[in-house]
ZAVEXVEX-667720 format. One record per atom (N, C-alpha, C): atom name; x, y, z. Coordinates in pm, whole numbers. Layout:
BEGIN
atome / u / v / w
CA / X / Y / Z $
...
***
This chain:
BEGIN
atome / u / v / w
N / -2433 / -6840 / 2618 $
CA / -2546 / -6902 / 2526 $
C / -2550 / -6835 / 2428 $
N / -2552 / -6707 / 2431 $
CA / -2586 / -6614 / 2308 $
C / -2421 / -6587 / 2215 $
N / -2297 / -6577 / 2312 $
CA / -2157 / -6592 / 2227 $
C / -2148 / -6747 / 2178 $
N / -2221 / -6823 / 2229 $
CA / -2124 / -6942 / 2133 $
C / -2242 / -6966 / 2054 $
N / -2389 / -6945 / 2007 $
CA / -2390 / -6936 / 1898 $
C / -2373 / -6813 / 1767 $
N / -2311 / -6725 / 1834 $
CA / -2295 / -6621 / 1726 $
C / -2152 / -6654 / 1676 $
N / -2065 / -6728 / 1784 $
CA / -1918 / -6801 / 1716 $
C / -1961 / -6888 / 1626 $
N / -2054 / -6998 / 1657 $
CA / -2131 / -7136 / 1590 $
C / -2136 / -7078 / 1441 $
N / -2218 / -6980 / 1440 $
CA / -2290 / -6887 / 1249 $
C / -2149 / -6832 / 1235 $
N / -2052 / -6784 / 1302 $
CA / -1965 / -6700 / 1243 $
C / -1830 / -6802 / 1158 $
N / -1845 / -6957 / 1236 $
CA / -1803 / -7092 / 1192 $
C / -1831 / -7131 / 1066 $
N / -1963 / -7131 / 1117 $
CA / -2034 / -7167 / 964 $
C / -2022 / -7068 / 823 $
N / -2027 / -6967 / 864 $
CA / -1996 / -6860 / 756 $
C / -1881 / -6886 / 727 $
N / -1756 / -6886 / 781 $
CA / -1624 / -6891 / 744 $
C / -1644 / -7019 / 646 $
N / -1683 / -7126 / 686 $
CA / -1653 / -7279 / 613 $
C / -1718 / -7245 / 495 $
N / -1868 / -7188 / 508 $
CA / -1871 / -7183 / 347 $
C / -1839 / -7088 / 232 $
N / -1780 / -7011 / 325 $
CA / -1705 / -6910 / 208 $
C / -1588 / -6991 / 177 $
N / -1510 / -7066 / 235 $
CA / -1345 / -7172 / 202 $
C / -1412 / -7200 / 101 $
N / -1557 / -7300 / 174 $
CA / -1552 / -7419 / 20 $
C / -1646 / -7380 / -93 $
N / -1696 / -7259 / -36 $
CA / -1709 / -7188 / -213 $
C / -1618 / -7156 / -272 $
N / -1503 / -7135 / -279 $
CA / -1388 / -7075 / -293 $
C / -1373 / -7212 / -446 $
N / -1385 / -7156 / -517 $
CA / -1377 / -7170 / -699 $
C / -1200 / -7212 / -712 $
N / -1218 / -7351 / -770 $
CA / -1134 / -7431 / -803 $
C / -1067 / -7437 / -932 $
N / -961 / -7436 / -983 $
CA / -895 / -7479 / -1084 $
C / -817 / -7574 / -1164 $
N / -775 / -7685 / -1237 $
CA / -703 / -7740 / -1220 $
C / -594 / -7662 / -1348 $
N / -505 / -7696 / -1286 $
CA / -343 / -7616 / -1316 $
C / -265 / -7751 / -1374 $
N / -232 / -7721 / -1523 $
CA / -113 / -7815 / -1602 $
C / 30 / -7829 / -1598 $
N / 104 / -7868 / -1558 $
CA / 249 / -7855 / -1501 $
C / 300 / -7867 / -1700 $
N / 357 / -7856 / -1814 $
CA / 431 / -7924 / -1893 $
C / 527 / -7929 / -1873 $
N / 616 / -8026 / -1862 $
CA / 759 / -8054 / -1808 $
C / 835 / -8031 / -2010 $
N / 920 / -7953 / -2039 $
CA / 927 / -8018 / -2190 $
C / 1127 / -7976 / -2188 $
N / 1182 / -8155 / -2179 $
CA / 1320 / -8212 / -2161 $
C / 1377 / -8130 / -2313 $
N / 1481 / -8068 / -2267 $
CA / 1568 / -8079 / -2417 $
C / 1699 / -8078 / -2381 $
N / 1755 / -8091 / -2500 $
CA / 1924 / -8102 / -2519 $
C / 1954 / -7999 / -2565 $
N / 2007 / -7811 / -2505 $
CA / 2020 / -7700 / -2557 $
C / 1896 / -7710 / -2644 $
N / 1881 / -7635 / -2767 $
CA / 1772 / -7585 / -2823 $
C / 1687 / -7705 / -2941 $
N / 1694 / -7852 / -2848 $
CA / 1597 / -7964 / -2898 $
C / 1585 / -7986 / -2829 $
N / 1479 / -8071 / -2893 $
CA / 1387 / -8175 / -2796 $
C / 1458 / -8287 / -2760 $
N / 1476 / -8311 / -2661 $
CA / 1525 / -8429 / -2585 $
C / 1460 / -8579 / -2613 $
N / 1494 / -8629 / -2707 $
CA / 1378 / -8764 / -2739 $
C / 1537 / -8870 / -2697 $
N / 1471 / -8997 / -2678 $
CA / 1553 / -9120 / -2632 $
C / 1603 / -9134 / -2746 $
N / 1747 / -9213 / -2746 $
CA / 1862 / -9244 / -2857 $
C / 1857 / -9139 / -2962 $
N / 1809 / -8999 / -2947 $
CA / 1884 / -8887 / -3080 $
C / 2028 / -8875 / -3045 $
N / 2102 / -8840 / -3098 $
CA / 2236 / -8791 / -3110 $
C / 2231 / -8629 / -3122 $
N / 2311 / -8571 / -3009 $
CA / 2349 / -8467 / -2972 $
C / 2507 / -8451 / -2965 $
N / 2519 / -8306 / -2999 $
CA / 2680 / -8286 / -2999 $
C / 2695 / -8149 / -2851 $
N / 2825 / -8222 / -2757 $
CA / 2847 / -8121 / -2678 $
C / 3005 / -8089 / -2721 $
N / 2960 / -7937 / -2707 $
CA / 3086 / -7852 / -2690 $
C / 3122 / -7861 / -2850 $
N / 3086 / -7902 / -2906 $
CA / 3085 / -7914 / -3087 $
C / 3181 / -8049 / -3100 $
N / 3235 / -8151 / -3051 $
CA / 3339 / -8199 / -3055 $
C / 3270 / -8371 / -2987 $
N / 3213 / -8384 / -2905 $
CA / 3183 / -8486 / -2822 $
C / 3016 / -8525 / -2865 $
N / 3002 / -8625 / -2960 $
CA / 2884 / -8690 / -2976 $
C / 2800 / -8748 / -2820 $
N / 2643 / -8745 / -2821 $
CA / 2621 / -8758 / -2684 $
C / 2492 / -8852 / -2769 $
N / 2448 / -8952 / -2724 $
CA / 2292 / -9009 / -2736 $
C / 2223 / -9060 / -2600 $
N / 2193 / -9056 / -2565 $
CA / 2082 / -8984 / -2428 $
C / 1984 / -9095 / -2433 $
N / 1942 / -9212 / -2315 $
CA / 1870 / -9286 / -2329 $
C / 1783 / -9290 / -2216 $
N / 1827 / -9243 / -2096 $
CA / 1775 / -9220 / -1975 $
C / 1747 / -9119 / -1951 $
N / 1664 / -9074 / -1922 $
CA / 1658 / -8895 / -1848 $
C / 1549 / -8880 / -1700 $
N / 1576 / -8925 / -1645 $
CA / 1477 / -8860 / -1563 $
C / 1475 / -8813 / -1397 $
N / 1375 / -8749 / -1360 $
CA / 1417 / -8626 / -1207 $
C / 1292 / -8630 / -1139 $
N / 1297 / -8640 / -989 $
CA / 1186 / -8627 / -938 $
C / 1150 / -8472 / -923 $
N / 1033 / -8428 / -926 $
CA / 963 / -8282 / -853 $
C / 834 / -8322 / -785 $
N / 886 / -8223 / -674 $
CA / 777 / -8271 / -543 $
C / 770 / -8045 / -441 $
N / 681 / -8095 / -365 $
CA / 676 / -7996 / -293 $
C / 652 / -7897 / -392 $
N / 602 / -7885 / -475 $
CA / 550 / -7801 / -531 $
C / 449 / -7657 / -503 $
N / 458 / -7507 / -534 $
CA / 402 / -7448 / -472 $
C / 418 / -7330 / -555 $
N / 314 / -7203 / -540 $
CA / 283 / -7099 / -620 $
C / 206 / -6992 / -610 $
N / 313 / -6885 / -670 $
CA / 267 / -6744 / -595 $
C / 171 / -6697 / -714 $
N / 57 / -6659 / -616 $
CA / -34 / -6577 / -712 $
C / 7 / -6438 / -752 $
N / -125 / -6358 / -848 $
CA / -83 / -6243 / -866 $
C / -56 / -6113 / -733 $
N / -152 / -6180 / -648 $
CA / -132 / -6071 / -542 $
C / -16 / -6107 / -452 $
N / 70 / -6211 / -484 $
CA / 198 / -6221 / -387 $
C / 200 / -6366 / -278 $
N / 20 / -6390 / -297 $
CA / 3 / -6539 / -196 $
C / 61 / -6679 / -227 $
N / 90 / -6731 / -143 $
CA / 214 / -6786 / -167 $
C / 51 / -6944 / -167 $
N / 36 / -7031 / -246 $
CA / -51 / -7133 / -273 $
C / 0 / -7291 / -203 $
N / 12 / -7313 / -135 $
CA / 97 / -7481 / -131 $
C / -46 / -7614 / -162 $
N / -63 / -7638 / -292 $
CA / -137 / -7750 / -294 $
C / -106 / -7881 / -228 $
N / -181 / -8002 / -200 $
CA / -190 / -8114 / -162 $
C / -42 / -8164 / -177 $
N / 65 / -8187 / -144 $
CA / 176 / -8291 / -167 $
C / 194 / -8373 / -302 $
N / 259 / -8381 / -339 $
CA / 298 / -8515 / -437 $
C / 382 / -8555 / -523 $
N / 416 / -8622 / -500 $
CA / 546 / -8669 / -569 $
C / 565 / -8698 / -745 $
N / 640 / -8659 / -784 $
CA / 603 / -8703 / -951 $
C / 765 / -8739 / -988 $
N / 774 / -8885 / -1090 $
CA / 885 / -8857 / -1124 $
C / 855 / -8856 / -1315 $
N / 941 / -8696 / -1341 $
CA / 958 / -8705 / -1503 $
C / 1047 / -8776 / -1538 $
N / 955 / -8830 / -1677 $
CA / 1067 / -8936 / -1719 $
C / 1022 / -8943 / -1880 $
N / 1180 / -8885 / -1942 $
CA / 1194 / -8905 / -2116 $
C / 1082 / -8993 / -2196 $
N / 1092 / -9148 / -2131 $
CA / 1074 / -9231 / -2204 $
C / 881 / -9261 / -2194 $
N / 845 / -9162 / -2074 $
CA / 720 / -9173 / -2050 $
C / 714 / -9049 / -2069 $
N / 600 / -9025 / -2183 $
CA / 518 / -8868 / -2207 $
C / 378 / -8845 / -2127 $
N / 339 / -8937 / -2083 $
CA / 222 / -8895 / -2012 $
C / 262 / -8844 / -1890 $
N / 420 / -8905 / -1856 $
CA / 434 / -8842 / -1641 $
C / 544 / -8663 / -1701 $
N / 494 / -8635 / -1835 $
CA / 595 / -8482 / -1808 $
C / 460 / -8407 / -1817 $
N / 363 / -8415 / -1803 $
CA / 237 / -8385 / -1774 $
C / 159 / -8334 / -1632 $
N / 171 / -8274 / -1511 $
CA / 151 / -8284 / -1406 $
C / 55 / -8211 / -1417 $
N / -89 / -8228 / -1289 $
CA / -186 / -8161 / -1285 $
C / -217 / -8150 / -1117 $
N / -272 / -8047 / -1058 $
CA / -299 / -8026 / -944 $
C / -374 / -7895 / -976 $
N / -463 / -7902 / -823 $
CA / -551 / -7841 / -821 $
C / -570 / -7732 / -724 $
N / -598 / -7606 / -777 $
CA / -540 / -7472 / -668 $
C / -653 / -7408 / -700 $
N / -649 / -7299 / -619 $
CA / -708 / -7155 / -647 $
C / -762 / -7101 / -765 $
N / -878 / -7087 / -797 $
CA / -884 / -6994 / -974 $
C / -809 / -6860 / -962 $
N / -730 / -6835 / -1057 $
CA / -677 / -6743 / -1028 $
C / -582 / -6708 / -1115 $
N / -494 / -6601 / -1119 $
CA / -365 / -6595 / -1234 $
C / -250 / -6616 / -1104 $
N / -126 / -6703 / -1193 $
CA / -35 / -6694 / -1091 $
C / 113 / -6638 / -1179 $
N / 201 / -6574 / -1070 $
CA / 319 / -6565 / -1167 $
C / 470 / -6642 / -1117 $
N / 485 / -6714 / -1072 $
CA / 582 / -6798 / -1005 $
C / 535 / -6907 / -949 $
N / 649 / -7021 / -983 $
CA / 617 / -7168 / -957 $
C / 751 / -7206 / -899 $
N / 722 / -7286 / -789 $
CA / 863 / -7306 / -680 $
C / 836 / -7492 / -658 $
N / 957 / -7527 / -639 $
CA / 975 / -7700 / -637 $
C / 1050 / -7747 / -563 $
N / 1070 / -7848 / -531 $
CA / 1185 / -7934 / -522 $
C / 1226 / -8013 / -605 $
N / 1385 / -8033 / -666 $
CA / 1424 / -8154 / -759 $
C / 1471 / -8204 / -716 $
N / 1359 / -8366 / -635 $
CA / 1416 / -8471 / -572 $
C / 1345 / -8490 / -469 $
N / 1377 / -8531 / -369 $
CA / 1306 / -8589 / -274 $
C / 1357 / -8603 / -131 $
N / 1252 / -8507 / -53 $
CA / 1281 / -8456 / 62 $
C / 1393 / -8567 / 166 $
N / 1408 / -8541 / 276 $
CA / 1539 / -8604 / 358 $
C / 1404 / -8700 / 434 $
N / 1337 / -8662 / 456 $
CA / 1246 / -8751 / 577 $
C / 1167 / -8836 / 499 $
N / 1153 / -8858 / 372 $
CA / 1094 / -9009 / 253 $
C / 1210 / -9059 / 245 $
N / 1326 / -9006 / 252 $
CA / 1471 / -9101 / 193 $
C / 1484 / -9215 / 338 $
N / 1450 / -9169 / 425 $
CA / 1494 / -9291 / 537 $
C / 1306 / -9353 / 587 $
N / 1258 / -9334 / 471 $
CA / 1105 / -9382 / 494 $
C / 1085 / -9512 / 495 $
N / 1118 / -9621 / 394 $
CA / 1148 / -9732 / 335 $
C / 1067 / -9729 / 208 $
N / 1061 / -9929 / 226 $
CA / 952 / -9888 / 76 $
C / 843 / -9795 / 83 $
N / 780 / -9765 / -53 $
CA / 677 / -9642 / -58 $
C / 666 / -9720 / -175 $
N / 541 / -9648 / -211 $
CA / 446 / -9672 / -327 $
C / 430 / -9544 / -430 $
N / 345 / -9579 / -584 $
CA / 356 / -9436 / -636 $
C / 476 / -9465 / -717 $
N / 505 / -9280 / -716 $
CA / 629 / -9260 / -824 $
C / 732 / -9287 / -711 $
N / 705 / -9303 / -599 $
CA / 839 / -9320 / -480 $
C / 854 / -9493 / -472 $
N / 831 / -9548 / -553 $
CA / 817 / -9721 / -576 $
C / 959 / -9717 / -626 $
N / 1041 / -9839 / -534 $
CA / 1178 / -9838 / -577 $
C / 1192 / -9957 / -716 $
N / 1045 / -10021 / -760 $
CA / 1034 / -10062 / -890 $
C / 1073 / -9959 / -1012 $
N / 1055 / -9850 / -976 $
CA / 1105 / -9726 / -1107 $
C / 1260 / -9688 / -1113 $
N / 1320 / -9822 / -1042 $
CA / 1489 / -9740 / -1068 $
C / 1569 / -9686 / -998 $
N / 1508 / -9565 / -911 $
CA / 1527 / -9460 / -831 $
C / 1569 / -9474 / -703 $
N / 1593 / -9546 / -658 $
CA / 1624 / -9636 / -516 $
C / 1720 / -9708 / -496 $
N / 1817 / -9653 / -391 $
CA / 1935 / -9739 / -368 $
C / 1945 / -9814 / -226 $
N / 1967 / -9776 / -133 $
CA / 1925 / -9847 / -52 $
C / 1830 / -9710 / 63 $
N / 1846 / -9792 / 216 $
CA / 1790 / -9655 / 287 $
C / 1879 / -9579 / 370 $
N / 1996 / -9646 / 349 $
CA / 2121 / -9545 / 399 $
C / 2114 / -9406 / 275 $
N / 2133 / -9479 / 139 $
CA / 2177 / -9357 / 39 $
C / 2118 / -9313 / -10 $
N / 1972 / -9384 / 11 $
CA / 1783 / -9323 / -19 $
C / 1771 / -9301 / -195 $
N / 1756 / -9198 / -251 $
CA / 1677 / -9195 / -338 $
C / 1751 / -9121 / -437 $
N / 1737 / -9176 / -569 $
CA / 1864 / -9155 / -680 $
C / 1726 / -9018 / -717 $
N / 1786 / -8877 / -716 $
CA / 1699 / -8766 / -723 $
C / 1680 / -8735 / -866 $
N / 1790 / -8782 / -960 $
CA / 1789 / -8780 / -1087 $
C / 1855 / -8855 / -1180 $
N / 1859 / -8906 / -1273 $
CA / 1959 / -9000 / -1375 $
C / 1958 / -8959 / -1540 $
N / 2086 / -8958 / -1555 $
CA / 2097 / -8960 / -1734 $
C / 2196 / -9076 / -1781 $
N / 2114 / -9105 / -1833 $
CA / 2237 / -9237 / -1916 $
C / 2234 / -9173 / -2060 $
N / 2375 / -9301 / -2092 $
CA / 2382 / -9245 / -2241 $
C / 2484 / -9305 / -2276 $
N / 2508 / -9277 / -2421 $
CA / 2689 / -9294 / -2454 $
C / 2718 / -9178 / -2520 $
N / 2857 / -9119 / -2466 $
CA / 2965 / -9014 / -2564 $
C / 3115 / -9091 / -2640 $
N / 3147 / -8990 / -2735 $
CA / 3225 / -9023 / -2824 $
C / 3365 / -9028 / -2757 $
N / 3352 / -8970 / -2590 $
CA / 3474 / -8935 / -2544 $
C / 3497 / -9075 / -2394 $
N / 3378 / -9123 / -2384 $
CA / 3367 / -9179 / -2305 $
C / 3497 / -9290 / -2282 $
N / 3556 / -9330 / -2174 $
CA / 3670 / -9476 / -2192 $
C / 3628 / -9594 / -2090 $
N / 3493 / -9618 / -2123 $
CA / 3461 / -9717 / -2073 $
C / 3374 / -9781 / -2140 $
N / 3407 / -9937 / -2067 $
CA / 3312 / -10020 / -2208 $
C / 3171 / -9952 / -2250 $
N / 3186 / -9995 / -2435 $
CA / 3041 / -9922 / -2462 $
C / 3034 / -9802 / -2524 $
N / 3174 / -9717 / -2473 $
CA / 3138 / -9548 / -2476 $
C / 2992 / -9470 / -2375 $
N / 2986 / -9558 / -2272 $
CA / 2881 / -9575 / -2219 $
C / 2884 / -9416 / -2133 $
N / 2797 / -9334 / -2056 $
CA / 2827 / -9296 / -1942 $
C / 2692 / -9267 / -1833 $
N / 2726 / -9276 / -1704 $
CA / 2579 / -9303 / -1623 $
C / 2576 / -9216 / -1473 $
N / 2508 / -9135 / -1466 $
CA / 2468 / -9049 / -1376 $
C / 2351 / -9048 / -1278 $
N / 2403 / -9133 / -1175 $
CA / 2304 / -9160 / -1128 $
C / 2321 / -9081 / -960 $
N / 2217 / -8957 / -975 $
CA / 2269 / -8863 / -861 $
C / 2182 / -8885 / -755 $
N / 2254 / -8893 / -642 $
CA / 2153 / -8880 / -527 $
C / 2266 / -8840 / -410 $
N / 2186 / -8838 / -302 $
CA / 2245 / -8828 / -163 $
C / 2161 / -8712 / -57 $
N / 2157 / -8738 / 42 $
CA / 2046 / -8619 / 121 $
C / 2074 / -8611 / 242 $
N / 2270 / -8672 / 337 $
CA / 2257 / -8621 / 419 $
C / 2337 / -8534 / 412 $
N / 2373 / -8416 / 501 $
CA / 2503 / -8318 / 526 $
C / 2598 / -8317 / 477 $
N / 2643 / -8240 / 375 $
CA / 2706 / -8231 / 301 $
C / 2745 / -8339 / 155 $
N / 2609 / -8368 / 149 $
CA / 2608 / -8479 / 7 $
C / 2492 / -8444 / -83 $
N / 2399 / -8319 / -12 $
CA / 2233 / -8291 / -19 $
C / 2323 / -8267 / -176 $
N / 2138 / -8349 / -255 $
CA / 2156 / -8338 / -383 $
C / 2021 / -8261 / -389 $
N / 1908 / -8286 / -338 $
CA / 1790 / -8207 / -339 $
C / 1834 / -8093 / -408 $
N / 1716 / -7998 / -518 $
CA / 1767 / -7882 / -512 $
C / 1641 / -7818 / -545 $
N / 1622 / -7667 / -435 $
CA / 1519 / -7617 / -467 $
C / 1466 / -7516 / -576 $
N / 1383 / -7532 / -688 $
CA / 1416 / -7443 / -756 $
C / 1294 / -7279 / -785 $
N / 1326 / -7222 / -831 $
CA / 1236 / -7147 / -821 $
C / 1215 / -7018 / -950 $
N / 1084 / -7006 / -980 $
CA / 1050 / -6969 / -1144 $
C / 992 / -6876 / -1161 $
N / 1008 / -6757 / -1203 $
CA / 895 / -6612 / -1183 $
C / 926 / -6601 / -1328 $
N / 795 / -6570 / -1363 $
CA / 721 / -6563 / -1548 $
C / 631 / -6428 / -1528 $
N / 543 / -6394 / -1689 $
CA / 412 / -6329 / -1693 $
C / 312 / -6396 / -1648 $
N / 182 / -6323 / -1587 $
CA / 62 / -6417 / -1513 $
C / 21 / -6566 / -1625 $
N / 1 / -6664 / -1572 $
CA / -43 / -6784 / -1619 $
C / -182 / -6833 / -1551 $
N / -262 / -6914 / -1630 $
CA / -367 / -6947 / -1571 $
C / -404 / -7051 / -1551 $
N / -437 / -7156 / -1630 $
CA / -435 / -7265 / -1670 $
C / -348 / -7375 / -1733 $
N / -193 / -7334 / -1734 $
CA / -109 / -7388 / -1802 $
C / 62 / -7299 / -1781 $
N / 108 / -7394 / -1768 $
CA / 259 / -7392 / -1768 $
C / 394 / -7427 / -1800 $
N / 472 / -7370 / -1857 $
CA / 567 / -7502 / -1935 $
C / 698 / -7494 / -1851 $
N / 731 / -7603 / -1835 $
CA / 881 / -7597 / -1792 $
C / 979 / -7601 / -1879 $
N / 1076 / -7598 / -1891 $
CA / 1163 / -7622 / -1971 $
C / 1319 / -7631 / -1867 $
N / 1329 / -7805 / -1966 $
CA / 1437 / -7883 / -1885 $
C / 1580 / -7908 / -1976 $
N / 1688 / -7853 / -1982 $
CA / 1834 / -7879 / -2027 $
C / 1876 / -7919 / -1984 $
N / 1872 / -8073 / -2039 $
CA / 1949 / -8149 / -2013 $
C / 2115 / -8135 / -2008 $
N / 2161 / -8038 / -2120 $
CA / 2272 / -7966 / -2169 $
C / 2386 / -7945 / -2058 $
N / 2285 / -7850 / -1936 $
CA / 2308 / -7793 / -1817 $
C / 2386 / -7872 / -1718 $
N / 2321 / -7988 / -1690 $
CA / 2377 / -8117 / -1632 $
C / 2563 / -8129 / -1656 $
N / 2595 / -8120 / -1822 $
CA / 2747 / -8109 / -1811 $
C / 2835 / -8014 / -1804 $
N / 2775 / -7911 / -1793 $
CA / 2915 / -7800 / -1799 $
C / 2993 / -7828 / -1661 $
N / 3136 / -7809 / -1707 $
CA / 3231 / -7843 / -1631 $
C / 3241 / -7989 / -1629 $
N / 3209 / -8069 / -1656 $
CA / 3205 / -8256 / -1653 $
C / 3283 / -8296 / -1739 $
N / 3367 / -8369 / -1731 $
CA / 3430 / -8438 / -1830 $
C / 3408 / -8565 / -1824 $
N / 3288 / -8595 / -1957 $
CA / 3244 / -8738 / -1963 $
C / 3406 / -8837 / -1959 $
N / 3483 / -8786 / -2058 $
CA / 3607 / -8877 / -2075 $
C / 3674 / -8949 / -1894 $
N / 3701 / -8813 / -1823 $
CA / 3703 / -8836 / -1670 $
C / 3652 / -8859 / -1567 $
N / 3520 / -8894 / -1594 $
CA / 3409 / -8870 / -1490 $
C / 3301 / -8947 / -1566 $
N / 3314 / -9054 / -1581 $
CA / 3172 / -9072 / -1699 $
C / 3053 / -9184 / -1585 $
N / 3079 / -9189 / -1492 $
CA / 3007 / -9303 / -1402 $
C / 2979 / -9197 / -1246 $
N / 2879 / -9168 / -1197 $
CA / 2842 / -9109 / -1090 $
C / 2721 / -9225 / -1024 $
N / 2766 / -9317 / -944 $
CA / 2661 / -9399 / -884 $
C / 2644 / -9383 / -681 $
N / 2648 / -9282 / -655 $
CA / 2701 / -9272 / -534 $
C / 2730 / -9100 / -481 $
N / 2664 / -9102 / -353 $
CA / 2658 / -8989 / -287 $
C / 2811 / -8932 / -280 $
N / 2837 / -8798 / -312 $
CA / 2992 / -8741 / -291 $
C / 2987 / -8591 / -366 $
N / 3102 / -8548 / -378 $
CA / 3189 / -8465 / -425 $
C / 3088 / -8440 / -600 $
N / 3124 / -8523 / -644 $
CA / 3077 / -8554 / -835 $
C / 2973 / -8523 / -842 $
N / 2829 / -8611 / -758 $
CA / 2701 / -8569 / -758 $
C / 2653 / -8453 / -707 $
N / 2742 / -8388 / -585 $
CA / 2715 / -8276 / -584 $
C / 2745 / -8119 / -684 $
N / 2834 / -8210 / -739 $
CA / 2844 / -8050 / -851 $
C / 2780 / -8071 / -953 $
N / 2760 / -8211 / -983 $
CA / 2585 / -8221 / -1099 $
C / 2503 / -8179 / -1048 $
N / 2431 / -8183 / -937 $
CA / 2310 / -8128 / -871 $
C / 2341 / -7949 / -866 $
N / 2441 / -7903 / -854 $
CA / 2440 / -7802 / -848 $
C / 2410 / -7719 / -1002 $
N / 2459 / -7800 / -1128 $
CA / 2464 / -7785 / -1247 $
C / 2308 / -7820 / -1308 $
N / 2204 / -7927 / -1223 $
CA / 2079 / -7929 / -1270 $
C / 1963 / -7852 / -1181 $
N / 2033 / -7756 / -1074 $
CA / 1947 / -7660 / -1013 $
C / 1945 / -7521 / -1156 $
N / 2016 / -7558 / -1234 $
CA / 2031 / -7418 / -1337 $
C / 1970 / -7486 / -1470 $
N / 1905 / -7561 / -1519 $
CA / 1870 / -7639 / -1593 $
C / 1689 / -7627 / -1681 $
N / 1617 / -7524 / -1515 $
CA / 1536 / -7485 / -1563 $
C / 1465 / -7363 / -1635 $
N / 1399 / -7355 / -1695 $
CA / 1329 / -7247 / -1787 $
C / 1160 / -7226 / -1762 $
N / 1126 / -7107 / -1789 $
CA / 972 / -7166 / -1780 $
C / 925 / -7033 / -1883 $
N / 839 / -7076 / -2014 $
CA / 734 / -7031 / -2083 $
C / 591 / -7049 / -2036 $
N / 502 / -6930 / -2097 $
CA / 378 / -7007 / -2103 $
C / 308 / -6991 / -2182 $
N / 201 / -7125 / -2180 $
CA / 132 / -7165 / -2274 $
C / -25 / -7202 / -2244 $
N / -70 / -7108 / -2295 $
CA / -253 / -7102 / -2246 $
C / -343 / -7174 / -2316 $
***
């Protein structure tokens, strides 16, 4: 009986300590660019100094966010799925609740994990009405870029890259890991859309609408498009 009382007392103390741990809201800003320029729908950009581009859609999923604090501990907030969209300014600001403190690392999944790809119709950011879902067989579009390019050989000079695939050898979700100087209440992650097109010929490959080799190549490209800066 005495041991039971001691155990209960220790458990209550532990619970109180955990509940008393202070929390803070951390804002993650996603700043979308094309090279050094801010990415704005319908704005003209130049690729390799010769190709004229206009990007009118640029969207990608962010999920499974984790943080590393200055003590080296990994913090895993409640998992959420976010759809970052240049056409929706509000979507570029993500707020999560974390223990109070300073952080030096952030990682996340660019895309949607395999289990969610086979979970059927969902809601919120994963709602098929967002235009980022093919079928239960092909799953979610992890990231999307659409626009026009002077080098495109198809009607309207269009290019459309809908990058998806979650099965073996077709996986297009990518783990992103970033390190920086300590940040506390906010951090800005820059996404450079120009990185998508490294080694890709819009003239020869203006369309990607299904899982496969081209989708994996572009996914490898967009895994490198993120960098980090601090804004307190």
